[in-house]
C-alpha positions as CSV (number, residue, x, y, z in Angstrom):
1,X,0.0,0.0,0.0
2,X,1.9,3.0,-1.3
3,X,0.9,6.3,0.4
4,X,1.6,9.7,-1.0
5,X,2.7,12.5,1.3
6,X,1.3,15.9,0.3
7,X,3.0,19.0,1.5
8,X,1.3,22.4,0.9
9,X,3.7,25.4,0.8
10,X,3.5,29.0,-0.4
11,X,6.3,30.5,-2.6
12,X,6.5,34.2,-2.7
13,X,7.8,36.2,-5.7
14,X,10.5,38.6,-4.7
15,X,11.8,41.4,-7.0
16,X,15.5,40.9,-7.6
17,X,16.2,43.8,-9.9
18,X,14.4,46.5,-11.8
19,X,15.4,48.5,-14.9
20,X,14.0,51.1,-17.2
21,X,13.9,50.3,-20.9
22,X,12.5,52.1,-23.9
23,X,12.6,52.2,-27.7
24,X,14.9,54.7,-29.4
25,X,13.3,57.3,-31.6
26,X,14.0,56.9,-35.3
27,X,15.7,60.3,-35.9
28,X,17.9,61.0,-32.9
29,X,18.4,57.6,-31.5
30,X,17.7,58.8,-28.0
31,X,15.0,57.2,-25.8
32,X,11.9,59.2,-25.2
33,X,10.2,59.1,-21.8
34,X,6.8,58.0,-23.2
35,X,8.3,54.8,-24.6
36,X,9.9,53.8,-21.2
37,X,8.7,50.9,-19.2
38,X,9.9,49.4,-16.0
39,X,11.2,45.8,-16.2
40,X,11.3,43.8,-13.0
41,X,13.0,40.5,-12.6
42,X,11.6,38.2,-9.9
43,X,12.6,35.0,-8.1
44,X,10.4,32.5,-6.2
45,X,11.4,32.2,-2.5
46,X,10.3,29.6,0.0
47,X,9.8,30.8,3.6
48,X,11.8,29.2,6.4
49,X,8.8,27.3,7.8
50,X,7.9,25.9,4.4
51,X,11.5,24.9,3.8
52,X,11.7,23.0,7.1
53,X,8.5,21.2,6.3
54,X,9.7,20.3,2.8
55,X,13.0,19.0,4.1
56,X,11.2,16.9,6.7
57,X,8.9,15.4,4.1
58,X,11.8,14.6,1.8
59,X,13.7,12.8,4.6
60,X,10.5,10.9,5.7
61,X,9.7,9.9,2.1
62,X,13.2,8.6,1.6
63,X,13.3,6.7,4.9
64,X,9.9,5.1,4.5
65,X,10.2,4.6,0.7
66,X,7.1,6.8,0.0
67,X,6.3,9.3,-2.8
68,X,5.6,12.9,-2.0
69,X,3.9,15.7,-3.8
70,X,4.6,19.4,-3.3
71,X,1.7,21.7,-3.9
72,X,2.5,25.4,-4.2
73,X,-0.6,27.4,-3.2
74,X,0.7,30.7,-4.5
75,X,-1.5,30.4,-7.6
76,X,-5.3,30.8,-7.4
77,X,-6.0,27.4,-8.9
78,X,-3.9,25.5,-6.4
79,X,-5.1,27.7,-3.5
80,X,-8.7,26.7,-4.4
81,X,-7.8,23.0,-4.6
82,X,-6.1,23.3,-1.2
83,X,-9.1,25.1,0.3
84,X,-11.4,22.4,-1.0
85,X,-9.2,19.8,0.9
86,X,-9.5,21.9,4.1
87,X,-6.0,23.4,3.9
88,X,-6.0,26.9,5.2
89,X,-2.4,27.6,6.2
90,X,1.0,26.6,5.0
91,X,3.0,24.6,5.6
92,X,0.5,21.7,5.9
93,X,1.5,18.0,5.5
94,X,-1.1,15.4,4.7
95,X,-0.5,11.6,4.9
96,X,-3.7,9.6,4.2
97,X,-6.3,11.1,6.6
98,X,-3.7,12.5,9.0
99,X,-2.8,16.2,8.8
100,X,0.0,18.3,10.4
101,X,-0.2,22.1,10.3
102,X,2.4,24.6,11.4
103,X,1.1,26.8,14.2
104,X,2.8,30.3,14.0
105,X,1.5,31.3,17.4
106,X,3.0,28.3,19.3
């Protein structure tokens, strides 16, 4: 009987750099302000609590020879799926009918 461990985490997008870019005008070659746009580069970052839960699940899955599935609830679709399963906070680990949730107030 192969069980799957589900771990629900939230990755946040963090801006790593920004720049202003624009098209040069045909005649002078200089960039006009109305063609400028701000370009932001982002990177997904996992919180410390979510990282600890993910590490724990990986170790447990390797030790017990189980499969695990990581569900990132930062998208609306995955957040809705998680809510329908009763997951309200992250990180949450589900094995079968058992559930472990991180309590930030403990």
